[in-house]
C-alpha positions in Angstrom: 155.9 55.2 287.4 154.3 56.6 290.5 155.4 59.7 292.1 156.9 57.8 295.1 158.6 55.4 292.7 159.9 58.4 290.8 161.2 60.1 294.0 162.9 56.8 295.1 164.6 56.3 291.7 165.7 60.0 291.8 167.4 59.6 295.2 169.0 56.5 294.0 170.5 58.4 291.0 171.6 61.1 293.1 173.1 58.9 295.8 175.2 57.1 293.3 176.6 60.5 292.1 177.6 61.4 295.8 178.3 57.9 297.2 175.2 58.0 299.6 172.4 55.5 300.2 168.8 56.9 299.6 167.8 56.3 303.1 170.8 58.5 304.2 169.1 61.6 302.9 167.5 64.0 305.4 164.9 66.4 304.3 166.3 69.5 305.7 169.7 69.0 304.3 170.9 71.1 301.4 172.5 69.6 298.2 175.4 71.8 298.7 176.0 70.5 302.1 175.7 66.9 300.6 178.4 67.8 298.0 176.2 68.3 294.9 177.1 71.3 293.3 178.7 72.9 290.2 179.5 70.4 287.3 178.4 67.4 289.4 174.9 69.0 289.9 174.5 69.7 286.3 175.6 66.1 285.3 173.3 64.7 287.8 170.4 66.8 286.7 171.0 65.5 283.1 171.1 62.0 284.3 167.7 62.4 286.1 166.1 63.8 283.0 167.3 61.0 280.8 166.6 58.1 283.3 163.2 59.5 284.6 161.8 60.9 281.4 160.8 64.0 283.0 161.8 67.4 282.1 164.4 68.2 284.6 166.3 71.7 284.3 170.0 71.8 284.7 169.7 74.1 287.8 167.1 72.0 289.6 169.3 71.6 292.6 169.8 75.4 292.8 166.0 76.1 292.4 165.1 73.4 294.9 168.0 73.4 297.2 167.0 71.1 299.9 166.1 67.4 299.7 162.4 68.0 300.7 162.0 70.9 298.2 163.4 68.4 295.4 161.0 65.7 296.5 158.2 68.1 296.3 159.2 69.2 292.9 159.3 65.5 291.6 156.0 64.9 293.1 154.3 67.7 291.4 156.0 66.9 288.1 154.8 63.3 288.4 151.3 64.5 288.9 151.5 66.6 285.8 152.5 63.7 283.8 155.9 62.4 282.3 155.9 65.2 279.7 156.0 67.8 282.5 154.7 71.4 282.4 157.7 73.7 282.6 160.8 73.8 284.6 159.5 75.3 287.8 156.6 74.1 290.0 154.1 75.9 292.3 155.1 75.3 296.0 153.1 72.5 297.6 152.6 74.8 300.6 150.7 77.3 298.5 148.7 80.2 299.6 145.6 80.1 301.8 143.5 82.6 303.4 144.8 81.2 307.0 148.3 79.9 307.0 148.7 76.7 309.0 151.5 74.4 310.2 152.1 71.8 307.5 154.9 69.6 308.8 154.7 67.5 312.0 157.6 68.4 314.1 159.1 65.8 316.7 157.7 66.1 320.1 159.8 67.7 322.8 161.4 65.1 325.2 161.4 65.8 329.0 165.1 66.6 328.7 165.3 69.1 325.7 168.9 68.5 325.3 168.3 64.7 324.6 169.9 63.9 321.2 171.0 67.4 320.7 174.7 67.7 319.8 177.0 69.9 321.9 176.8 73.5 320.6 179.8 74.7 318.7 179.3 78.3 319.7 178.2 79.9 323.0 174.5 80.1 323.2 174.5 83.7 324.5 177.0 86.5 324.1 177.1 89.8 325.9 177.4 92.5 323.1 177.0 95.7 325.2 177.1 96.6 328.9 177.2 94.3 331.9 174.3 92.2 333.2 175.4 92.7 336.8 175.1 96.6 336.6 172.5 97.2 333.7 169.1 98.7 334.7 167.7 96.9 331.5 168.9 93.7 329.8 167.5 93.2 326.3 167.6 89.7 324.9 167.6 89.5 321.3 166.9 86.2 319.3 168.3 85.5 315.9 166.7 85.4 312.5 167.1 82.3 310.2 170.9 82.6 310.1 171.0 81.6 313.8 173.6 84.2 314.6 172.8 86.3 317.6 176.2 88.0 317.0 174.6 89.7 314.0 173.3 92.2 316.5 176.9 93.2 317.4 176.9 95.8 314.8 174.3 97.8 316.7 175.5 101.2 318.1 175.6 101.7 321.9 171.9 101.6 323.0 172.7 103.1 326.6 174.9 103.2 329.5 172.3 101.4 331.6 171.5 98.8 328.9 172.9 95.3 328.5 172.5 93.9 325.1 172.6 89.9 324.9 172.5 88.1 321.7 171.3 84.5 321.6 173.0 82.0 319.2 171.3 78.9 317.7 172.7 75.7 319.2 172.9 74.5 315.8 175.2 77.0 314.2 178.0 75.2 312.0 176.0 72.0 312.5 172.6 72.9 310.8 172.2 69.3 309.7 171.1 68.5 313.3 168.5 71.1 313.4 165.4 69.2 313.1 163.6 70.5 316.1 160.6 72.7 316.5 160.4 76.5 317.4 159.0 75.6 320.8 161.8 73.1 321.3 164.5 75.7 320.4 163.0 78.1 323.1 163.3 75.3 325.6 167.0 75.2 324.8 167.5 78.8 325.4 165.4 79.7 328.4 167.7 78.4 331.0 170.4 80.5 329.5 168.3 83.6 329.7 167.2 82.9 333.2 170.8 82.5 334.5 171.8 86.0 333.0 168.7 87.9 334.3 168.6 88.5 338.0 165.7 86.6 339.6 162.5 88.6 339.8 163.5 91.2 337.4 161.1 91.8 334.4 162.5 90.6 331.2 162.7 92.5 327.8 162.7 90.0 324.8 163.2 90.8 321.2 163.9 89.2 317.9 164.3 89.8 314.2 162.1 87.8 311.8 162.0 84.1 313.0 163.7 85.6 316.3 160.3 87.2 317.0 158.8 83.5 317.3 161.6 82.4 319.6 161.2 85.5 321.7 157.3 84.8 321.9 157.9 81.1 323.0 160.5 82.0 325.5 158.0 84.5 327.0 155.5 81.7 327.3 158.1 79.7 329.1 159.3 82.3 331.3 155.6 83.4 332.3 154.5 79.8 333.0 157.4 79.6 335.6 156.0 82.8 337.3 158.4 85.4 335.8 157.4 88.6 334.3 158.0 89.8 330.8 157.8 93.6 330.7 158.3 94.2 327.0 158.7 92.6 323.6 160.6 94.0 320.6 159.3 92.3 317.2 161.8 93.4 314.6 160.4 92.9 311.0 158.8 89.6 312.3 155.8 88.4 310.2 153.2 86.8 312.4 152.8 83.1 311.7 149.1 83.2 312.0 149.1 85.4 309.0 152.0 84.4 306.9 153.3 81.1 305.6 156.6 79.7 305.9 159.0 80.8 303.3 158.9 78.4 300.4 162.0 76.5 299.7 162.2 77.8 296.1 162.1 81.2 297.3 165.3 80.5 299.6 167.0 79.1 296.4 166.1 82.1 294.2 167.4 84.6 296.8 170.6 82.6 297.1 171.1 82.4 293.4 170.4 86.2 293.0 172.8 87.1 295.9 169.9 88.7 298.0 170.9 87.0 301.3 174.0 87.6 303.3 176.3 90.4 304.0 178.6 92.2 301.2 181.9 90.6 300.8 184.5 92.4 298.4 181.8 94.3 296.7 179.8 91.2 296.1 176.8 90.0 298.0 177.3 86.3 299.1 175.8 84.1 301.7 178.0 81.5 303.3 176.9 78.0 303.1 176.4 77.5 306.8 173.9 80.5 306.7 172.0 78.8 303.8 171.9 75.5 305.7 170.7 77.0 308.9 168.2 79.3 307.2 166.8 76.3 305.3 166.5 74.3 308.6 164.7 77.4 310.2 162.2 77.5 307.3 161.4 73.8 307.8 160.9 74.5 311.5 158.6 77.6 311.0 156.6 75.3 308.5 155.7 73.2 311.5 154.9 76.0 313.8 151.5 77.5 314.6 151.6 79.6 317.8 148.8 80.1 320.3 148.2 83.2 322.4 149.6 84.1 325.6 147.1 84.3 328.4 146.1 87.9 328.7 147.0 88.3 332.3 150.7 87.5 331.5 151.0 89.2 328.1 153.9 92.0 328.1 152.7 95.4 329.0 154.5 96.8 326.0 155.0 95.4 322.5 157.1 97.4 320.1 157.1 96.7 316.5 159.9 97.6 314.3 159.4 97.3 310.6 161.1 98.1 307.4 159.3 99.6 304.4 161.7 98.6 301.6 161.5 95.3 299.7 164.4 93.2 298.6 163.9 94.4 295.0 162.2 97.4 293.5 160.4 95.4 290.8 160.0 91.6 291.1 159.0 91.4 287.3 162.5 93.2 286.5 164.4 91.1 288.9 164.4 87.9 287.2 163.2 86.0 290.2 161.0 83.1 289.7 158.6 83.2 292.5 155.0 82.8 293.3 153.8 86.1 294.4 150.4 84.8 295.4 152.3 83.6 298.7 152.0 86.3 301.3 155.4 85.9 302.9 157.1 86.1 299.5 155.4 89.5 298.8 156.4 90.5 302.5 160.1 90.0 301.6 160.4 91.0 298.1 157.9 94.0 297.8 158.1 97.6 299.0 155.5 98.0 302.0 153.4 100.7 303.5 153.7 101.2 307.3 152.7 97.8 308.7 151.1 97.6 312.3 150.3 94.4 314.3 149.7 92.3 311.4 148.2 89.3 313.4 150.4 89.7 316.5 147.4 91.3 318.4 145.9 87.7 318.4 148.8 86.3 320.1 149.5 89.3 322.4 146.2 90.5 323.3 145.7 93.7 325.6 149.3 95.0 325.2 150.3 98.6 324.4 151.4 98.5 320.9 154.0 100.9 319.4 155.3 101.2 315.9 158.6 102.5 314.4 160.1 102.2 311.0 163.7 101.8 310.0 165.8 101.7 306.8 166.8 99.0 304.6 165.3 95.8 303.7 164.4 92.7 305.7 168.1 91.1 305.3 169.8 94.5 305.8 168.6 94.9 309.3 171.8 94.4 311.3 174.1 95.6 308.3 175.5 99.2 308.6 174.3 101.7 308.0 170.8 100.3 308.6 171.9 98.9 312.0 172.4 102.5 313.0 168.6 103.1 312.4 167.6 100.1 314.4 170.0 101.4 317.2 168.4 104.7 317.3 164.8 103.2 317.7 166.1 101.0 320.5 167.6 103.9 322.4 164.1 105.5 322.2 162.1 102.6 323.2 164.0 100.9 325.9 164.3 102.1 329.5 168.0 103.2 330.0 168.7 103.8 326.3 170.1 107.3 325.6 
């Protein structure tokens, strides 16, 4: 049986379990979203193992939480032969000396809202201050969760500062998030321009993938003749140097409770966050940015990095991950004091400044670490005090 035949057979078996046709599966969807979890997931994994004659682990849908990750796993297992080679696979988007976009994202239509469902949340929310009276408006784009409201935990930056968080159009409907990073920027740019008084220089920032959104919005604004004065990149690994996060790592972090806020003393991540994060990873996988023209590069670029990893020791954590992938090491392992790490290629000629906050990558907007971020913003943003 070829790998394509084995994938098709797998989807037929899974579809029978959850009453879906194989053609109905979308690559970005999570199995939990589709209803395949708990005992049903274990039973379906057993059916796959018996009918495909492949060594399928009982937790395969946790290790490979999206349709595309599962397909890649079956494809690798098929290449290794029916006897298999263990319960985990090396990610197909493996390490390379120069990361590159590996997925073809759909083109952006002339109307960027074409076929995009109506957002279920406001695309922007004023978190601090008033746009009408502030001397500085900071636009902060979200990480993979898509929630700009996460920045609501920041302490007051300054009397003269207005803080605006951007929410993803696909919050609570991540199954519709199939567009590119550049397309997402098109969905936000008009919202940003309506809030900022015309002719006033912009301050854009973002955490993690939010740095990519901020960069692409800066491209759109400067192409329209606007000025971006400052960018604030918050623990945002440059896509020129780092791969998209492998789907297996998302599954492992979810399984180990390393994503999401603390709830009743236990670390959990709501399903909507996992769905949106997974869709973001797929979008990042198809993203490869090009530099801003030097004449429109923001004058100031502030980098805010954390030094801590998600775990003190990967070996002792029980995480089954491939540490040859740079972005996996970026998240998991303790770091030194990072600098531009590739962003200088995209933002040439800017004045780069570096600050370091407490916490790990996923704790950036969680107290008390959000206080650390707030103190840095007070220092670097005009009007902060």
